[in-house]
FIFI-175090 format. One record per atom (N, C-alpha, C): residue number from 0; residue in three letters; atom name; y, z, x. Coordinates in nm, 2 decimals, padded with zeros to 4 digits. Layout:
<r seq="NUM" type="Ala" atom="CA" py="Y" pz="Z" px="X"/>
...
REM end
This chain:
<r seq="0" type="Met" atom="N" py="00.31" pz="-00.51" px="00.14"/>
<r seq="0" type="Met" atom="CA" py="00.37" pz="-00.38" px="00.16"/>
<r seq="0" type="Met" atom="C" py="00.28" pz="-00.29" px="00.24"/>
<r seq="1" type="Met" atom="N" py="00.15" pz="-00.29" px="00.20"/>
<r seq="1" type="Met" atom="CA" py="00.06" pz="-00.20" px="00.27"/>
<r seq="1" type="Met" atom="C" py="00.04" pz="-00.24" px="00.42"/>
<r seq="2" type="Lys" atom="N" py="00.05" pz="-00.36" px="00.45"/>
<r seq="2" type="Lys" atom="CA" py="00.03" pz="-00.41" px="00.59"/>
<r seq="2" type="Lys" atom="C" py="00.15" pz="-00.36" px="00.67"/>
<r seq="3" type="Thr" atom="N" py="00.27" pz="-00.37" px="00.62"/>
<r seq="3" type="Thr" atom="CA" py="00.38" pz="-00.32" px="00.69"/>
<r seq="3" type="Thr" atom="C" py="00.39" pz="-00.16" px="00.69"/>
<r seq="4" type="Ala" atom="N" py="00.33" pz="-00.10" px="00.59"/>
<r seq="4" type="Ala" atom="CA" py="00.33" pz="00.05" px="00.59"/>
<r seq="4" type="Ala" atom="C" py="00.24" pz="00.09" px="00.71"/>
<r seq="5" type="Arg" atom="N" py="00.13" pz="00.03" px="00.73"/>
<r seq="5" type="Arg" atom="CA" py="00.04" pz="00.06" px="00.85"/>
<r seq="5" type="Arg" atom="C" py="00.12" pz="00.04" px="00.98"/>
<r seq="6" type="Lys" atom="N" py="00.21" pz="-00.05" px="00.98"/>
<r seq="6" type="Lys" atom="CA" py="00.28" pz="-00.08" px="01.10"/>
<r seq="6" type="Lys" atom="C" py="00.38" pz="00.03" px="01.14"/>
<r seq="7" type="Tyr" atom="N" py="00.44" pz="00.09" px="01.04"/>
<r seq="7" type="Tyr" atom="CA" py="00.54" pz="00.19" px="01.06"/>
<r seq="7" type="Tyr" atom="C" py="00.50" pz="00.33" px="01.05"/>
<r seq="8" type="His" atom="N" py="00.39" pz="00.36" px="00.97"/>
<r seq="8" type="His" atom="CA" py="00.36" pz="00.50" px="00.94"/>
<r seq="8" type="His" atom="C" py="00.21" pz="00.52" px="00.95"/>
<r seq="9" type="Lys" atom="N" py="00.17" pz="00.63" px="01.02"/>
<r seq="9" type="Lys" atom="CA" py="00.03" pz="00.67" px="01.02"/>
<r seq="9" type="Lys" atom="C" py="-00.01" pz="00.74" px="00.89"/>
<r seq="10" type="Leu" atom="N" py="00.08" pz="00.83" px="00.85"/>
<r seq="10" type="Leu" atom="CA" py="00.06" pz="00.90" px="00.72"/>
<r seq="10" type="Leu" atom="C" py="00.17" pz="00.85" px="00.62"/>
<r seq="11" type="Cys" atom="N" py="00.14" pz="00.87" px="00.49"/>
<r seq="11" type="Cys" atom="CA" py="00.24" pz="00.84" px="00.39"/>
<r seq="11" type="Cys" atom="C" py="00.37" pz="00.91" px="00.42"/>
<r seq="12" type="Pro" atom="N" py="00.48" pz="00.84" px="00.41"/>
<r seq="12" type="Pro" atom="CA" py="00.61" pz="00.90" px="00.44"/>
<r seq="12" type="Pro" atom="C" py="00.65" pz="01.00" px="00.32"/>
<r seq="13" type="Tyr" atom="N" py="00.58" pz="00.99" px="00.21"/>
<r seq="13" type="Tyr" atom="CA" py="00.61" pz="01.08" px="00.10"/>
<r seq="13" type="Tyr" atom="C" py="00.52" pz="01.20" px="00.09"/>
<r seq="14" type="Phe" atom="N" py="00.45" pz="01.22" px="00.20"/>
<r seq="14" type="Phe" atom="CA" py="00.35" pz="01.33" px="00.22"/>
<r seq="14" type="Phe" atom="C" py="00.42" pz="01.44" px="00.30"/>
<r seq="15" type="Asp" atom="N" py="00.42" pz="01.57" px="00.25"/>
<r seq="15" type="Asp" atom="CA" py="00.47" pz="01.68" px="00.32"/>
<r seq="15" type="Asp" atom="C" py="00.36" pz="01.75" px="00.39"/>
<r seq="16" type="Lys" atom="N" py="00.35" pz="01.74" px="00.52"/>
<r seq="16" type="Lys" atom="CA" py="00.24" pz="01.80" px="00.60"/>
<r seq="16" type="Lys" atom="C" py="00.24" pz="01.95" px="00.58"/>
<r seq="17" type="Lys" atom="N" py="00.35" pz="02.02" px="00.58"/>
<r seq="17" type="Lys" atom="CA" py="00.36" pz="02.16" px="00.57"/>
<r seq="17" type="Lys" atom="C" py="00.30" pz="02.22" px="00.45"/>
<r seq="18" type="Thr" atom="N" py="00.33" pz="02.16" px="00.33"/>
<r seq="18" type="Thr" atom="CA" py="00.28" pz="02.21" px="00.21"/>
<r seq="18" type="Thr" atom="C" py="00.17" pz="02.13" px="00.15"/>
<r seq="19" type="Thr" atom="N" py="00.14" pz="02.01" px="00.21"/>
<r seq="19" type="Thr" atom="CA" py="00.04" pz="01.91" px="00.16"/>
<r seq="19" type="Thr" atom="C" py="00.08" pz="01.86" px="00.02"/>
<r seq="20" type="Gln" atom="N" py="00.20" pz="01.86" px="-00.01"/>
<r seq="20" type="Gln" atom="CA" py="00.25" pz="01.81" px="-00.14"/>
<r seq="20" type="Gln" atom="C" py="00.28" pz="01.66" px="-00.13"/>
<r seq="21" type="Cys" atom="N" py="00.25" pz="01.59" px="-00.24"/>
<r seq="21" type="Cys" atom="CA" py="00.28" pz="01.45" px="-00.26"/>
<r seq="21" type="Cys" atom="C" py="00.42" pz="01.45" px="-00.33"/>
<r seq="22" type="Leu" atom="N" py="00.52" pz="01.39" px="-00.26"/>
<r seq="22" type="Leu" atom="CA" py="00.65" pz="01.39" px="-00.31"/>
<r seq="22" type="Leu" atom="C" py="00.67" pz="01.28" px="-00.42"/>
<r seq="23" type="Leu" atom="N" py="00.58" pz="01.18" px="-00.42"/>
<r seq="23" type="Leu" atom="CA" py="00.59" pz="01.08" px="-00.52"/>
<r seq="23" type="Leu" atom="C" py="00.53" pz="01.12" px="-00.65"/>
<r seq="24" type="Met" atom="N" py="00.44" pz="01.22" px="-00.65"/>
<r seq="24" type="Met" atom="CA" py="00.37" pz="01.26" px="-00.77"/>
<r seq="24" type="Met" atom="C" py="00.47" pz="01.31" px="-00.88"/>
<r seq="25" type="Val" atom="N" py="00.58" pz="01.37" px="-00.83"/>
<r seq="25" type="Val" atom="CA" py="00.68" pz="01.41" px="-00.93"/>
<r seq="25" type="Val" atom="C" py="00.75" pz="01.29" px="-00.99"/>
<r seq="26" type="Thr" atom="N" py="00.78" pz="01.19" px="-00.92"/>
<r seq="26" type="Thr" atom="CA" py="00.84" pz="01.07" px="-00.97"/>
<r seq="26" type="Thr" atom="C" py="00.75" pz="00.99" px="-01.06"/>
<r seq="27" type="Val" atom="N" py="00.63" pz="00.97" px="-01.02"/>
<r seq="27" type="Val" atom="CA" py="00.54" pz="00.88" px="-01.09"/>
<r seq="27" type="Val" atom="C" py="00.47" pz="00.95" px="-01.21"/>
<r seq="28" type="Glu" atom="N" py="00.42" pz="01.07" px="-01.19"/>
<r seq="28" type="Glu" atom="CA" py="00.35" pz="01.14" px="-01.29"/>
<r seq="28" type="Glu" atom="C" py="00.42" pz="01.25" px="-01.36"/>
<r seq="29" type="Gly" atom="N" py="00.53" pz="01.29" px="-01.30"/>
<r seq="29" type="Gly" atom="CA" py="00.61" pz="01.40" px="-01.36"/>
<r seq="29" type="Gly" atom="C" py="00.56" pz="01.54" px="-01.34"/>
<r seq="30" type="Arg" atom="N" py="00.48" pz="01.56" px="-01.24"/>
<r seq="30" type="Arg" atom="CA" py="00.42" pz="01.69" px="-01.21"/>
<r seq="30" type="Arg" atom="C" py="00.41" pz="01.71" px="-01.06"/>
<r seq="31" type="Val" atom="N" py="00.42" pz="01.83" px="-01.02"/>
<r seq="31" type="Val" atom="CA" py="00.41" pz="01.86" px="-00.88"/>
<r seq="31" type="Val" atom="C" py="00.26" pz="01.88" px="-00.85"/>
<r seq="32" type="Gly" atom="N" py="00.22" pz="01.82" px="-00.73"/>
<r seq="32" type="Gly" atom="CA" py="00.08" pz="01.84" px="-00.70"/>
<r seq="32" type="Gly" atom="C" py="00.05" pz="01.81" px="-00.55"/>
<r seq="33" type="Arg" atom="N" py="-00.07" pz="01.86" px="-00.51"/>
<r seq="33" type="Arg" atom="CA" py="-00.11" pz="01.84" px="-00.38"/>
<r seq="33" type="Arg" atom="C" py="-00.17" pz="01.70" px="-00.36"/>
<r seq="34" type="Cys" atom="N" py="-00.15" pz="01.65" px="-00.24"/>
<r seq="34" type="Cys" atom="CA" py="-00.21" pz="01.52" px="-00.21"/>
<r seq="34" type="Cys" atom="C" py="-00.36" pz="01.54" px="-00.18"/>
<r seq="35" type="Asp" atom="N" py="-00.44" pz="01.48" px="-00.26"/>
<r seq="35" type="Asp" atom="CA" py="-00.59" pz="01.49" px="-00.24"/>
<r seq="35" type="Asp" atom="C" py="-00.64" pz="01.39" px="-00.14"/>
<r seq="36" type="Arg" atom="N" py="-00.55" pz="01.31" px="-00.08"/>
<r seq="36" type="Arg" atom="CA" py="-00.59" pz="01.21" px="00.02"/>
<r seq="36" type="Arg" atom="C" py="-00.55" pz="01.24" px="00.16"/>
<r seq="37" type="Asp" atom="N" py="-00.49" pz="01.36" px="00.18"/>
<r seq="37" type="Asp" atom="CA" py="-00.45" pz="01.41" px="00.31"/>
<r seq="37" type="Asp" atom="C" py="-00.35" pz="01.32" px="00.37"/>
<r seq="38" type="Gly" atom="N" py="-00.26" pz="01.26" px="00.29"/>
<r seq="38" type="Gly" atom="CA" py="-00.15" pz="01.18" px="00.35"/>
<r seq="38" type="Gly" atom="C" py="-00.19" pz="01.03" px="00.38"/>
<r seq="39" type="Lys" atom="N" py="-00.31" pz="00.99" px="00.35"/>
<r seq="39" type="Lys" atom="CA" py="-00.36" pz="00.86" px="00.37"/>
<r seq="39" type="Lys" atom="C" py="-00.32" pz="00.77" px="00.25"/>
<r seq="40" type="Tyr" atom="N" py="-00.25" pz="00.66" px="00.27"/>
<r seq="40" type="Tyr" atom="CA" py="-00.19" pz="00.59" px="00.16"/>
<r seq="40" type="Tyr" atom="C" py="-00.27" pz="00.46" px="00.13"/>
<r seq="41" type="Asp" atom="N" py="-00.37" pz="00.43" px="00.20"/>
<r seq="41" type="Asp" atom="CA" py="-00.46" pz="00.31" px="00.17"/>
<r seq="41" type="Asp" atom="C" py="-00.53" pz="00.34" px="00.04"/>
<r seq="42" type="Gly" atom="N" py="-00.50" pz="00.27" px="-00.06"/>
<r seq="42" type="Gly" atom="CA" py="-00.57" pz="00.28" px="-00.19"/>
<r seq="42" type="Gly" atom="C" py="-00.52" pz="00.40" px="-00.27"/>
<r seq="43" type="Cys" atom="N" py="-00.41" pz="00.46" px="-00.24"/>
<r seq="43" type="Cys" atom="CA" py="-00.36" pz="00.57" px="-00.31"/>
<r seq="43" type="Cys" atom="C" py="-00.30" pz="00.52" px="-00.45"/>
<r seq="44" type="Pro" atom="N" py="-00.36" pz="00.57" px="-00.56"/>
<r seq="44" type="Pro" atom="CA" py="-00.31" pz="00.52" px="-00.69"/>
<r seq="44" type="Pro" atom="C" py="-00.17" pz="00.56" px="-00.72"/>
<r seq="45" type="Ile" atom="N" py="-00.12" pz="00.67" px="-00.67"/>
<r seq="45" type="Ile" atom="CA" py="00.02" pz="00.71" px="-00.70"/>
<r seq="45" type="Ile" atom="C" py="00.12" pz="00.62" px="-00.62"/>
<r seq="46" type="Leu" atom="N" py="00.09" pz="00.58" px="-00.50"/>
<r seq="46" type="Leu" atom="CA" py="00.17" pz="00.49" px="-00.42"/>
<r seq="46" type="Leu" atom="C" py="00.17" pz="00.35" px="-00.48"/>
<r seq="47" type="Val" atom="N" py="00.06" pz="00.31" px="-00.53"/>
<r seq="47" type="Val" atom="CA" py="00.04" pz="00.18" px="-00.60"/>
<r seq="47" type="Val" atom="C" py="00.13" pz="00.17" px="-00.72"/>
<r seq="48" type="Lys" atom="N" py="00.12" pz="00.28" px="-00.81"/>
<r seq="48" type="Lys" atom="CA" py="00.20" pz="00.29" px="-00.93"/>
<r seq="48" type="Lys" atom="C" py="00.35" pz="00.29" px="-00.89"/>
<r seq="49" type="Phe" atom="N" py="00.39" pz="00.36" px="-00.79"/>
<r seq="49" type="Phe" atom="CA" py="00.53" pz="00.36" px="-00.74"/>
<r seq="49" type="Phe" atom="C" py="00.58" pz="00.22" px="-00.70"/>
<r seq="50" type="Leu" atom="N" py="00.50" pz="00.15" px="-00.63"/>
<r seq="50" type="Leu" atom="CA" py="00.53" pz="00.02" px="-00.58"/>
<r seq="50" type="Leu" atom="C" py="00.54" pz="-00.08" px="-00.70"/>
<r seq="51" type="Glu" atom="N" py="00.45" pz="-00.07" px="-00.80"/>
<r seq="51" type="Glu" atom="CA" py="00.46" pz="-00.15" px="-00.92"/>
<r seq="51" type="Glu" atom="C" py="00.58" pz="-00.12" px="-00.99"/>
<r seq="52" type="Arg" atom="N" py="00.62" pz="00.00" px="-01.01"/>
<r seq="52" type="Arg" atom="CA" py="00.74" pz="00.04" px="-01.08"/>
<r seq="52" type="Arg" atom="C" py="00.87" pz="-00.01" px="-01.01"/>
<r seq="53" type="Leu" atom="N" py="00.86" pz="00.00" px="-00.87"/>
<r seq="53" type="Leu" atom="CA" py="00.98" pz="-00.05" px="-00.79"/>
<r seq="53" type="Leu" atom="C" py="00.99" pz="-00.20" px="-00.81"/>
<r seq="54" type="Tyr" atom="N" py="00.88" pz="-00.27" px="-00.81"/>
<r seq="54" type="Tyr" atom="CA" py="00.88" pz="-00.42" px="-00.82"/>
<r seq="54" type="Tyr" atom="C" py="00.94" pz="-00.46" px="-00.96"/>
<r seq="55" type="Arg" atom="N" py="00.89" pz="-00.39" px="-01.07"/>
<r seq="55" type="Arg" atom="CA" py="00.95" pz="-00.42" px="-01.20"/>
<r seq="55" type="Arg" atom="C" py="01.10" pz="-00.39" px="-01.20"/>
<r seq="56" type="Tyr" atom="N" py="01.14" pz="-00.28" px="-01.14"/>
<r seq="56" type="Tyr" atom="CA" py="01.28" pz="-00.25" px="-01.14"/>
<r seq="56" type="Tyr" atom="C" py="01.37" pz="-00.36" px="-01.07"/>
<r seq="57" type="His" atom="N" py="01.32" pz="-00.41" px="-00.96"/>
<r seq="57" type="His" atom="CA" py="01.39" pz="-00.52" px="-00.89"/>
<r seq="57" type="His" atom="C" py="01.39" pz="-00.65" px="-00.97"/>
<r seq="58" type="Val" atom="N" py="01.28" pz="-00.68" px="-01.03"/>
<r seq="58" type="Val" atom="CA" py="01.27" pz="-00.81" px="-01.11"/>
<r seq="58" type="Val" atom="C" py="01.35" pz="-00.80" px="-01.23"/>
<r seq="59" type="Glu" atom="N" py="01.35" pz="-00.69" px="-01.30"/>
<r seq="59" type="Glu" atom="CA" py="01.43" pz="-00.68" px="-01.43"/>
<r seq="59" type="Glu" atom="C" py="01.58" pz="-00.69" px="-01.41"/>
<r seq="60" type="Arg" atom="N" py="01.62" pz="-00.64" px="-01.29"/>
<r seq="60" type="Arg" atom="CA" py="01.76" pz="-00.64" px="-01.26"/>
<r seq="60" type="Arg" atom="C" py="01.81" pz="-00.76" px="-01.18"/>
<r seq="61" type="Gly" atom="N" py="01.71" pz="-00.85" px="-01.14"/>
<r seq="61" type="Gly" atom="CA" py="01.74" pz="-00.97" px="-01.07"/>
<r seq="61" type="Gly" atom="C" py="01.79" pz="-00.94" px="-00.93"/>
<r seq="62" type="Arg" atom="N" py="01.74" pz="-00.83" px="-00.87"/>
<r seq="62" type="Arg" atom="CA" py="01.77" pz="-00.79" px="-00.73"/>
<r seq="62" type="Arg" atom="C" py="01.67" pz="-00.86" px="-00.63"/>
<r seq="63" type="Val" atom="N" py="01.71" pz="-00.86" px="-00.51"/>
<r seq="63" type="Val" atom="CA" py="01.63" pz="-00.91" px="-00.40"/>
<r seq="63" type="Val" atom="C" py="01.52" pz="-00.81" px="-00.38"/>
<r seq="64" type="Leu" atom="N" py="01.40" pz="-00.86" px="-00.36"/>
<r seq="64" type="Leu" atom="CA" py="01.28" pz="-00.77" px="-00.34"/>
<r seq="64" type="Leu" atom="C" py="01.29" pz="-00.72" px="-00.20"/>
<r seq="65" type="Pro" atom="N" py="01.24" pz="-00.59" px="-00.17"/>
<r seq="65" type="Pro" atom="CA" py="01.24" pz="-00.54" px="-00.04"/>
<r seq="65" type="Pro" atom="C" py="01.14" pz="-00.63" px="00.05"/>
<r seq="66" type="Arg" atom="N" py="01.18" pz="-00.65" px="00.17"/>
<r seq="66" type="Arg" atom="CA" py="01.10" pz="-00.73" px="00.26"/>
<r seq="66" type="Arg" atom="C" py="00.98" pz="-00.66" px="00.32"/>
<r seq="67" type="Asp" atom="N" py="00.99" pz="-00.54" px="00.35"/>
<r seq="67" type="Asp" atom="CA" py="00.88" pz="-00.46" px="00.40"/>
<r seq="67" type="Asp" atom="C" py="00.88" pz="-00.32" px="00.35"/>
<r seq="68" type="Phe" atom="N" py="00.79" pz="-00.24" px="00.39"/>
<r seq="68" type="Phe" atom="CA" py="00.78" pz="-00.10" px="00.34"/>
<r seq="68" type="Phe" atom="C" py="00.89" pz="-00.01" px="00.39"/>
<r seq="69" type="Gln" atom="N" py="00.94" pz="-00.05" px="00.51"/>
<r seq="69" type="Gln" atom="CA" py="01.05" pz="00.03" px="00.56"/>
<r seq="69" type="Gln" atom="C" py="01.18" pz="00.02" px="00.48"/>
<r seq="70" type="Asp" atom="N" py="01.20" pz="-00.10" px="00.41"/>
<r seq="70" type="Asp" atom="CA" py="01.31" pz="-00.11" px="00.32"/>
<r seq="70" type="Asp" atom="C" py="01.29" pz="-00.02" px="00.20"/>
<r seq="71" type="Val" atom="N" py="01.17" pz="00.00" px="00.15"/>
<r seq="71" type="Val" atom="CA" py="01.14" pz="00.09" px="00.04"/>
<r seq="71" type="Val" atom="C" py="01.17" pz="00.23" px="00.08"/>
<r seq="72" type="Val" atom="N" py="01.13" pz="00.27" px="00.20"/>
<r seq="72" type="Val" atom="CA" py="01.14" pz="00.41" px="00.24"/>
<r seq="72" type="Val" atom="C" py="01.29" pz="00.44" px="00.26"/>
<r seq="73" type="Asn" atom="N" py="01.37" pz="00.35" px="00.31"/>
<r seq="73" type="Asn" atom="CA" py="01.51" pz="00.37" px="00.34"/>
<r seq="73" type="Asn" atom="C" py="01.60" pz="00.37" px="00.22"/>
<r seq="74" type="Gln" atom="N" py="01.55" pz="00.34" px="00.10"/>
<r seq="74" type="Gln" atom="CA" py="01.63" pz="00.33" px="-00.01"/>
<r seq="74" type="Gln" atom="C" py="01.68" pz="00.47" px="-00.05"/>
<r seq="75" type="Ala" atom="N" py="01.81" pz="00.48" px="-00.10"/>
<r seq="75" type="Ala" atom="CA" py="01.87" pz="00.61" px="-00.13"/>
<r seq="75" type="Ala" atom="C" py="01.82" pz="00.67" px="-00.26"/>
<r seq="76" type="Phe" atom="N" py="01.75" pz="00.59" px="-00.34"/>
<r seq="76" type="Phe" atom="CA" py="01.70" pz="00.64" px="-00.47"/>
<r seq="76" type="Phe" atom="C" py="01.55" pz="00.61" px="-00.49"/>
<r seq="77" type="Ile" atom="N" py="01.49" pz="00.68" px="-00.58"/>
<r seq="77" type="Ile" atom="CA" py="01.35" pz="00.65" px="-00.62"/>
<r seq="77" type="Ile" atom="C" py="01.35" pz="00.62" px="-00.76"/>
<r seq="78" type="Val" atom="N" py="01.30" pz="00.50" px="-00.80"/>
<r seq="78" type="Val" atom="CA" py="01.29" pz="00.46" px="-00.93"/>
<r seq="78" type="Val" atom="C" py="01.19" pz="00.53" px="-01.01"/>
REM end
């Protein structure tokens, strides 16, 4: 996933440049917060937790796993 993320995005697609907020932090940790990594997603613990949660969601329901990071970004919902 991280390899294809580098292919499509320079910065994390869940990073708001204007407010420097991490949009995944609300989903993963349940709180609003600033991105302390300046939008860089390599080694981001919040993105890793999100991908782990997404993987578990797909495996538990017997769904097809996303092929690359773009499939994850284009999903209409966040687990």
